[in-house]
C-alpha positions in Angstrom: 0.1 0.1 0.1 1.3 3.4 -0.8 0.4 7.0 -0.3 1.3 9.7 -2.9 0.5 13.3 -3.7 -2.0 13.1 -6.6 -0.7 16.2 -8.5 2.9 15.1 -8.3 2.7 11.4 -9.0 -0.6 10.9 -10.7 -1.0 13.7 -13.2 2.4 15.2 -12.9 3.2 18.7 -11.7 4.4 21.2 -14.4 5.2 24.8 -13.7 4.0 25.8 -17.3 2.0 23.0 -18.7 1.7 23.8 -22.2 -0.8 22.8 -24.8 -1.1 22.9 -28.6 -4.6 23.6 -30.1 -5.1 21.6 -33.2 -4.2 23.7 -36.1 -3.3 26.6 -33.8 -0.2 27.3 -31.7 -1.1 28.9 -28.3 0.9 31.4 -26.4 1.9 28.9 -24.0 5.2 27.1 -24.5 5.4 23.9 -26.6 4.8 20.8 -24.4 8.1 19.2 -23.4 8.9 15.8 -24.8 9.2 14.1 -21.7 7.5 11.2 -19.7 5.2 13.8 -18.2 3.6 14.2 -21.6 1.6 11.0 -20.7 0.4 12.7 -17.6 -1.6 15.4 -19.4 -3.4 17.8 -17.1 -7.0 18.8 -18.1 -6.6 21.9 -16.0 -4.6 23.5 -18.8 -7.5 23.7 -21.3 -10.7 25.7 -20.9 -14.3 24.6 -21.5 -16.0 25.8 -24.6 -19.5 25.5 -26.2 -17.5 24.3 -29.2 -15.1 21.5 -29.6 -11.7 23.1 -29.4 -9.2 20.1 -29.7 -5.8 20.3 -28.0 -3.0 17.9 -28.4 -2.8 15.5 -25.4 -1.3 12.2 -24.4 1.1 12.2 -27.3 -1.2 11.4 -30.3 -4.6 12.3 -29.0 -6.8 15.4 -29.0 -8.7 16.5 -25.9 -11.3 19.1 -25.4 -13.8 20.3 -22.7 -17.1 20.7 -24.1 -19.3 23.1 -22.0 -23.0 22.0 -21.8 -26.0 23.0 -19.5 -26.2 21.1 -16.2 -30.0 21.0 -17.0 -30.7 20.6 -20.8 -34.4 21.1 -20.3 -34.4 24.2 -18.1 -36.2 27.3 -19.5 -33.8 29.2 -21.6 -34.4 32.3 -19.7 -33.5 30.7 -16.4 -29.8 31.1 -15.2 -28.1 27.7 -14.5 -24.8 26.0 -14.1 -22.7 24.3 -16.8 -20.9 21.1 -17.0 -17.4 20.7 -18.6 -17.4 17.3 -20.4 -13.9 15.8 -21.0 -13.8 14.6 -24.5 -10.8 12.7 -26.0 -10.3 11.9 -29.7 -8.0 9.6 -31.7 -7.6 11.3 -35.0 -8.6 9.3 -38.2 -5.8 7.9 -40.2 -7.0 10.2 -43.2 -7.7 13.8 -43.3 -11.4 14.8 -42.7 -11.4 16.2 -46.3 -10.4 12.7 -47.5 -13.5 11.0 -49.4 -12.7 8.0 -47.2 -13.2 9.8 -44.0 -16.0 8.0 -42.2 -16.8 10.3 -39.4 -16.5 9.7 -35.7 -17.2 6.6 -33.8 -18.2 7.4 -30.2 -17.6 4.9 -27.4 -18.4 4.3 -23.8 -16.6 1.9 -21.5 -19.8 0.9 -19.3 -19.9 0.9 -15.5 -21.8 3.1 -14.8 -18.9 5.1 -13.5 -16.3 4.3 -16.3 -14.0 6.7 -17.6 -14.1 7.1 -21.5 -10.8 8.9 -21.4 -9.1 6.0 -19.5 -10.7 3.4 -22.0 -9.5 5.6 -25.0 -5.9 5.4 -23.6 -6.2 1.8 -23.2 -7.9 0.6 -26.4 -8.6 3.7 -28.7 -6.0 2.3 -31.3 -7.6 -1.1 -31.2 -11.0 0.2 -31.6 -10.0 2.1 -34.6 -8.4 -0.9 -36.2 -11.7 -2.9 -35.8 -14.0 -0.2 -37.2 -11.7 0.9 -40.0 -11.2 -0.7 -43.3 -8.6 -3.4 -43.2 -6.2 -1.9 -45.7 -3.7 0.7 -44.8 -5.2 4.0 -46.0 -1.9 4.8 -47.6 -1.9 1.8 -50.0 -2.8 3.0 -53.5 -5.2 0.1 -54.1 -7.6 1.3 -51.2 -11.0 2.1 -53.0 -13.1 5.2 -52.2 -15.7 2.7 -50.5 -13.2 2.3 -47.5 -13.9 4.2 -44.4 -11.6 5.5 -41.7 -12.8 7.0 -38.4 -12.0 9.4 -35.6 -12.5 7.5 -32.3 -14.1 9.7 -29.6 -14.8 9.1 -26.0 -15.8 11.0 -23.1 -16.1 10.9 -19.3 -19.9 11.2 -18.5 -21.3 13.6 -16.1 -19.8 13.5 -12.6 -17.0 11.1 -13.7 -13.1 11.4 -13.8 -11.9 14.5 -15.7 -15.5 15.9 -16.3 -16.4 18.6 -13.8 -18.1 19.1 -11.5 -17.4 15.5 -10.2 -19.5 13.3 -8.1 -17.8 13.0 -4.7 -19.2 11.2 -1.7 -16.1 11.8 0.3 -14.4 14.9 1.3 -11.2 13.8 -0.2 -9.4 10.8 -1.6 -7.9 9.5 1.6 -11.4 9.3 3.2 -12.7 7.3 0.2 -9.7 4.9 0.4 -10.2 4.5 4.2 -14.0 3.7 3.6 -13.0 1.2 0.9 -10.6 -0.7 3.2 -13.3 -0.8 6.1 -15.6 -2.3 3.6 -13.1 -5.0 2.7 -12.7 -5.7 6.4 -16.6 -5.9 6.8 -16.8 -8.6 4.1 -19.6 -9.4 1.7 -23.2 -10.2 2.5 -23.2 -13.6 3.8 -19.6 -13.5 5.2 -20.7 -13.7 8.8 -23.8 -14.0 10.9 -24.1 -10.1 11.3 -22.9 -9.3 7.8 -26.3 -8.1 6.7 -26.9 -5.9 9.7 -23.6 -4.2 9.4 -23.8 -3.9 5.6 -27.2 -2.5 5.8 -26.4 0.4 8.2 -23.0 1.2 6.4 -24.6 1.3 2.9 -27.3 3.6 4.4 -24.8 5.8 5.8 -23.0 6.1 2.5 -26.2 6.7 0.4 -27.7 9.3 2.8 -24.3 11.1 3.0 -23.7 11.1 -0.8 -27.1 12.2 -1.4 -26.4 15.3 0.8 -23.0 15.9 -0.7 -24.0 15.6 -4.4 -27.7 16.4 -4.5 -27.8 19.8 -2.8 -25.9 23.0 -2.7 -25.6 25.7 -0.2 -27.3 28.3 -2.4 -30.0 26.2 -3.7 -28.7 26.1 -7.3 -28.5 23.1 -9.6 -26.7 20.0 -8.0 -24.7 17.4 -9.9 -26.5 14.6 -8.2 -29.8 15.6 -9.9 -28.3 15.6 -13.4 -25.8 12.8 -13.6 -28.3 10.0 -14.7 -28.4 8.5 -18.2 -30.9 10.7 -19.9 -29.0 13.9 -19.8 -25.8 11.8 -20.8 -27.7 10.7 -24.1 -28.3 14.4 -24.7 -24.6 15.2 -24.2 -23.8 12.5 -26.6 -26.1 14.3 -29.2 -24.3 17.5 -28.6 -20.8 15.9 -28.9 -21.7 14.5 -32.4 -23.3 17.9 -33.3 -20.2 19.9 -32.2 -17.8 17.4 -33.8 -19.6 17.7 -37.1 -19.4 21.4 -36.8 -15.7 21.1 -36.1 -15.2 19.0 -39.2 -17.0 21.6 -41.4 -14.5 24.2 -40.2 -11.6 22.2 -41.6 -12.7 22.8 -45.1 -10.3 25.1 -46.9 -9.9 26.8 -50.2 -8.2 23.5 -51.5 -11.1 21.3 -50.7 -13.0 20.1 -53.7 -16.6 21.4 -53.9 -18.1 17.9 -53.6 -16.2 17.2 -50.4 -16.9 20.6 -48.9 -20.6 20.1 -49.5 -20.4 16.6 -47.9 -18.8 18.1 -44.8 -21.1 21.0 -44.5 -22.7 21.2 -41.1 -26.5 21.5 -41.0 -27.8 21.7 -37.4 -30.0 18.7 -36.4 -28.7 16.2 -39.1 -25.5 14.6 -37.9 -26.1 11.1 -36.9 -24.3 9.0 -34.4 -21.9 6.0 -34.7 -21.6 4.4 -31.4 -20.1 1.3 -29.8 -21.3 0.6 -26.1 -20.6 -2.3 -23.9 -22.4 -3.4 -20.7 -24.0 -0.2 -19.1 -23.0 1.5 -22.4 -25.8 -0.6 -23.9 -28.2 1.3 -21.4 -26.9 4.5 -22.8 -27.2 3.4 -26.3 -30.8 2.2 -25.8 -31.7 5.5 -24.3 -30.2 7.4 -27.0 -31.9 5.3 -29.7 -35.2 5.8 -27.8 -34.8 9.4 -27.5 -33.3 10.3 -30.9 -34.4 7.4 -33.1 -33.8 9.3 -36.3 -30.2 10.1 -35.3 -28.7 6.6 -35.7 -26.0 5.9 -38.4 -24.3 2.8 -36.8 -24.9 1.4 -33.2 -23.1 -1.7 -31.8 -24.4 -2.7 -28.3 -22.4 -5.5 -26.7 -23.3 -7.2 -23.4 -26.9 -6.1 -23.5 -28.7 -4.9 -20.4 -32.5 -5.2 -19.9 -33.4 -1.5 -20.1 -36.8 -2.1 -18.3 -35.3 -3.9 -15.4 -32.5 -1.4 -15.0 -34.8 1.6 -14.9 -38.1 0.2 -13.6 -37.1 -3.1 -12.0 -35.2 -4.5 -9.0 -32.1 -5.8 -11.0 -33.3 -9.4 -10.8 -32.7 -10.5 -14.4 -28.9 -10.6 -14.4 -27.4 -13.7 -12.9 -29.0 -16.7 -14.7 -25.8 -17.6 -16.5 -23.3 -17.0 -13.6 -23.1 -20.4 -12.0 -23.1 -22.1 -15.4 -19.9 -20.2 -16.1 -18.4 -21.6 -12.9 -19.3 -25.0 -14.0 -17.4 -24.4 -17.3 -14.3 -23.4 -15.1 -14.3 -26.9 -13.6 -14.8 -28.6 -16.8 -12.1 -26.6 -18.6 -9.7 -27.0 -15.7 -10.1 -30.8 -16.0 -9.8 -30.8 -19.6 -6.6 -28.8 -19.5 -4.9 -31.2 -17.3 -2.4 -30.8 -14.4 0.1 -29.1 -16.7 -2.3 -26.1 -17.5 -4.5 -26.0 -14.6 -3.1 -26.1 -11.1 -6.4 -26.7 -9.4 -6.8 -29.9 -11.4 -8.1 -33.2 -10.0 -7.7 -36.6 -11.7 -11.2 -37.5 -10.3 -12.9 -35.2 -12.8 -14.7 -31.8 -12.9 -17.1 -32.8 -10.1 -14.1 -33.5 -7.9 -12.6 -30.0 -8.7 -16.1 -28.4 -7.8 -16.2 -30.2 -4.5 -12.7 -29.1 -3.7 -13.7 -25.5 -4.3 -16.9 -25.9 -2.1 -14.8 -27.5 0.7 -12.2 -24.7 0.5 -15.0 -21.9 0.7 -16.5 -23.8 3.8 -13.2 -24.2 5.4 -12.0 -20.6 4.9 -15.4 -19.4 6.0 -14.8 -20.9 9.4 -11.0 -20.4 9.5 -9.7 -17.5 7.6 -6.1 -17.8 6.7 -3.5 -15.8 8.5 -0.6 -14.4 6.3 2.7 -13.0 7.7 4.1 -10.0 6.4 6.8 -10.0 3.7 9.3 -7.5 2.4 6.8 -5.8 0.2 3.5 -5.8 2.2 2.3 -6.1 5.7 0.4 -9.0 7.3 -3.1 -10.0 6.0 -5.9 -12.4 6.5 -7.5 -14.2 3.6 -11.2 -14.5 4.1 -14.3 -16.1 2.5 -15.2 -12.7 1.0 -11.8 -12.4 -0.6 -12.1 -15.8 -2.3 -15.5 -15.0 -3.6 -14.5 -11.6 -4.8 -11.5 -13.2 -6.7 -13.4 -15.9 -8.3 -15.8 -13.3 -9.7 -13.0 -12.0 -11.8 -12.8 -15.5 -13.4 -16.5 -15.3 -14.2 -16.3 -11.9 -15.9 -13.2 -12.8 -18.0 -12.5 -16.4 -18.0 -9.8 -16.4 -20.6 -7.4 -14.1 -18.7 -8.3 -14.9 -15.1 -9.0 -18.6 -15.0 -5.3 -19.6 -14.6 -5.0 -17.0 -12.0 -8.1 -18.1 -10.1 -6.8 -21.7 -10.2 -3.3 -20.8 -8.9 -4.7 -18.8 -6.1 -7.1 -21.5 -5.1 -4.3 -24.0 -5.1 -2.0 -21.9 -3.0 -4.5 -21.3 -0.2 -5.7 -25.0 -0.4 -2.1 -25.9 0.3 -2.0 -23.6 3.3 0.2 -20.8 1.8 -1.7 -17.5 1.6 1.3 -15.3 0.3 0.4 -15.4 -3.3 -3.2 -14.2 -2.5 -2.0 -11.6 -0.1 0.3 -10.2 -2.8 -2.7 -10.2 -5.2 -4.8 -8.2 -2.8 -2.0 -5.7 -1.9 -1.8 -4.7 -5.6 -5.1 -2.9 -5.3 -4.3 -1.2 -2.1 -3.2 2.4 -2.9 -4.0 5.6 -0.9 -3.9 9.0 -2.4 -2.9 11.7 0.0 -4.7 15.2 -0.4 -2.3 17.9 -1.7 -2.0 21.6 -1.2 -4.7 22.1 -4.0 -7.1 20.1 -1.7 -6.3 22.5 1.2 -7.0 25.7 -0.9 -10.2 24.3 -2.5 -11.8 22.7 0.4 -13.5 19.3 1.0 -15.6 17.6 -1.5 -13.8 19.6 -4.2 -12.4 18.1 -7.5 -8.9 19.0 -6.2 -9.5 16.9 -3.1 -10.7 13.8 -5.1 -7.7 13.2 -7.6 -8.2 9.4 -7.5 -10.8 7.4 -9.2 -14.3 8.6 -8.3 -15.9 5.7 -10.4 -17.5 4.1 -7.3 -19.1 7.4 -6.2 -20.5 8.0 -9.7 -21.8 4.4 -9.9 -23.8 5.0 -6.9 -25.3 8.3 -8.0 -26.1 7.2 -11.4 -27.7 3.9 -10.6 -29.9 5.3 -7.6 -31.2 8.2 -9.8 -31.6 5.9 -12.8 -33.7 3.4 -10.7 -35.4 5.4 -8.0 -37.3 2.4 -6.9 -34.2 0.4 -6.0 -33.9 1.8 -2.6 -37.6 1.8 -1.6 -37.2 -1.5 0.5 -37.2 -2.3 4.2 -34.7 -4.7 5.9 -37.0 -7.7 5.9 -38.0 -7.3 2.1 -34.4 -6.8 1.2 -33.2 -10.0 3.0 -35.8 -11.9 1.0 -34.4 -10.2 -2.2 -30.9 -11.1 -1.4 -31.8 -14.7 -0.7 -33.6 -14.9 -3.9 -30.4 -13.8 -5.6 -28.4 -16.4 -3.7 -30.8 -19.0 -5.2 -30.1 -17.4 -8.7 -26.4 -17.6 -8.3 -24.1 -18.9 -5.5 -21.0 -17.5 -7.1 -22.5 -13.9 -7.7 -25.6 -13.6 -5.7 -24.1 -12.1 -2.5 -22.0 -9.6 -4.6 -24.9 -8.6 -6.9 -27.1 -7.9 -3.9 -24.7 -4.9 -2.8 -25.7 -3.2 -6.1 -29.3 -2.6 -4.9 -28.3 -2.3 -1.2 -26.2 0.7 -2.2 -29.2 2.6 -3.0 -31.0 2.2 0.4 -31.2 5.6 1.9 -30.6 7.5 -1.3 -32.6 10.7 -1.4 -31.7 12.6 -4.5 -34.1 12.3 -7.5 -33.1 12.8 -11.2 -34.4 16.2 -12.4 -35.0 14.7 -15.9 -35.5 11.1 -16.4 -36.6 9.5 -19.7 -39.4 7.1 -19.1 -39.5 5.3 -22.3 -40.6 3.5 -24.1 -37.2 2.0 -24.8 -38.1 1.2 -28.5 -38.4 3.0 -31.8 -38.2 2.8 -35.5 -34.6 3.7 -36.1 -32.8 5.5 -39.0 -30.5 2.6 -39.1 -30.8 -0.8 -37.3 -28.6 -1.8 -34.3 -26.2 -4.7 -34.1 -26.5 -6.4 -30.7 -23.9 -8.7 -29.5 -24.1 -11.3 -26.6 -22.1 -14.1 -25.2 -23.7 -17.5 -24.9 -23.0 -17.2 -21.3 -22.5 -13.8 -19.6 -22.4 -13.5 -15.7 -24.5 -10.3 -15.6 -26.1 -9.7 -19.0 -27.3 -13.1 -20.0 -28.3 -14.1 -23.4 -30.3 -17.2 -22.0 -33.1 -15.0 -20.9 -33.4 -13.6 -24.5 -32.7 -10.2 -23.1 -30.6 -9.3 -26.2 -33.3 -10.6 -28.5 -36.1 -8.8 -26.6 -34.0 -5.6 -26.7 -33.5 -6.0 -30.5 -37.1 -6.6 -31.1 -38.0 -3.2 -29.7 -36.0 -1.7 -32.4 -37.3 -3.2 -35.8 -34.7 -4.4 -38.2 -31.8 -4.9 -35.5 -30.5 -8.3 -35.1 -28.4 -10.2 -32.4 -25.0 -11.8 -33.1 -24.2 -14.5 -30.5 -20.8 -15.4 -29.7 -20.3 -18.7 -28.4 -18.2 -18.0 -25.3 -18.3 -17.3 -21.5 -17.5 -14.0 -20.0 -18.8 -10.4 -19.9 -19.3 -9.0 -23.3 -17.6 -10.4 -26.4 -14.4 -8.5 -25.6 -13.8 -11.2 -22.9 -13.3 -13.8 -25.5 -11.6 -12.5 -28.7 -13.4 -13.8 -31.9 -12.1 -13.1 -35.4 -15.6 -13.8 -36.6 -17.2 -11.1 -34.3 -14.5 -8.6 -35.1 -15.0 -8.9 -38.8 -18.8 -8.8 -38.4 -18.3 -5.6 -36.4 -16.0 -4.1 -39.0 -18.5 -5.0 -41.8 -21.2 -3.2 -40.0 -19.4 -0.1 -39.4 -18.0 -0.1 -43.0 -21.1 -0.9 -45.0 -24.0 -0.6 -42.5 -25.0 -4.3 -43.3 -25.9 -6.5 -40.5 -24.8 -10.2 -40.2 -27.5 -12.7 -41.2 -30.1 -13.5 -38.5 -29.1 -16.4 -36.0 -25.4 -15.8 -36.8 -23.1 -17.6 -34.2 -19.4 -16.8 -34.0 -16.9 -19.0 -32.5 -14.1 -17.8 -30.3 -10.3 -18.1 -30.9 -9.5 -19.5 -27.5 -10.8 -21.5 -24.5 -9.6 -21.0 -20.8 -6.4 -22.6 -20.0 -5.5 -23.7 -23.4 -4.8 -21.8 -26.6 -7.0 -23.5 -29.3 -6.8 -20.8 -31.9 -5.0 -21.2 -35.3 -1.5 -20.2 -35.4 -1.0 -16.5 -36.5 1.2 -17.7 -39.2 -1.8 -19.0 -41.0 -3.6 -15.8 -40.8 -3.3 -12.7 -43.4 -1.6 -9.6 -42.2 -5.0 -7.9 -42.0 -6.4 -10.7 -39.7 -3.4 -10.7 -37.5 -3.9 -7.0 -36.9 -7.6 -7.8 -36.0 -6.5 -10.6 -33.5 -3.9 -8.3 -31.9 -6.6 -5.5 -31.6 -9.1 -8.0 -29.9 -6.4 -9.0 -27.5 -6.1 -5.4 -26.3 -9.9 -5.1 -26.1 -9.8 -8.1 -23.8 -7.3 -6.6 -21.5 -9.6 -3.8 -20.7 -12.8 -5.7 -19.7 -12.2 -5.6 -16.1 -10.5 -2.3 -15.9 -13.7 -0.8 -14.4 -14.6 -3.7 -12.2 -11.6 -4.3 -9.9 -10.9 -6.7 -7.1 -12.7 -5.0 -4.2 -16.4 -4.7 -3.8 -17.9 -1.4 -4.7 -21.6 -0.5 -4.9 -22.2 -2.6 -7.8 -22.6 -2.1 -11.6 -21.7 -4.0 -14.6 
């Protein structure tokens, strides 16, 4: 565990942080070519009602888009603004090139995920997938090929978008609360776990409502305007302002035909969008609010919009235990050389060994002495359940790790598990900027506020989630346990986080979540997904609400198709973004790997273009759990 000054070690301290406006050299010094360039500070650019892009993070472009906090307030009424952090990876061709395909907007899910962070992790991979397969500099590339800007953003209240949602006065207070939660354990971890979790969740929800849902002067509060509906309206503004920016790139050298194609007409730009998990909720909301503004839309890991906005979050876990069963089968098939938790007696024996381990560690937590790199620790039942959850979300990457950690503690050695836990223990100490700005300010919350934002967004999107008493909630929790032994306890915390939440969304789209679109949607779902199941036909039901749309099934386990790279799925996604054509109905894509064993074809047998796609999908795979993490938060996808 470490404690560091956020400005000095997270964002980098620069005496004269310089910026370069795209196409314009500002009066500030040119950014120094050092490692600090990667630690770009958003404080050096000003918000504008237009998209004014500045060079950032080496090859990216950043802007702060100023939008009303309340899109639907009377135009004559005064009100606050929000500064949305927007990041763009420029297209590989000029916007005046006939092959320029516009921008593809992305969202990382959550809720609470940072689009800026996702872009820095997989923006280039996203561009490879949606772009034409040929290098645009190749002379044989035809005019039908399309090359795109990739744009993402931090939604309201999240990360670099300001004002932020902060449930704690500073980063240190948030980190302390998180460690206390870890010590408390999951629901079901002890006889009094429900009682203590109930009151701690109420304390956080009630306190966060006050911190984010009210202001001293009675003006607009971010907690009333961070729900999904205004975010969908923000997305419409981003595509409008980007189209306007593109039109300004036309010069006297631009051909009349291209200039006409790029001419900005208010109300006409359409969205190209790729959303995963909670990003499918944003996508369905946008498509329902603005059905005539769809150019392309891919929704992967499809959430049930009705259950999310009006239900109790009871339709998510039907696949979770089936994925755990697959883990045992894959481990046995892989053999002892590939799966350390292997048993020669078969998959049933591996499952029994897991159940025995859980029962033992529930009664006898494992004491782990300190090492040279961390302090002493205790491995608990909650730790094991939280760790196994990672394997359910992303079996390909985490199944070997899950097996190794289970094996190590089964043998009585908890050092490996304690090292794993210690990786996520980082304290951020408030700096001088916090002292000047005061508690609950953006300057005091320099670490990830995703968990705070998750709470605020979920509880205002689904205002009925918190309307439940202790007895009824225990019945709900036990029903979730019956749905899934592996995830039921953890998933119950999602709704528990809203008990005591007071703030209501000022503007909330009530549906219907359906519509006749200007272009059909490509929905994608895994055969088994731990929290957005295909088994209950959620994806097909959602697709039915938007006539002409179809569902592509990927035959894999894990959360969203990214968790199990598939060349077939990647090609279908590319073809859709390039041509607008959907795959045939009932298409099923196989994956390139299975847990523990690499079953894909050798790269040597693939074309150069397919190799590039495979590598891009591996990058996407690595980012699936960036917003999930090991420790329990308030929930989310």
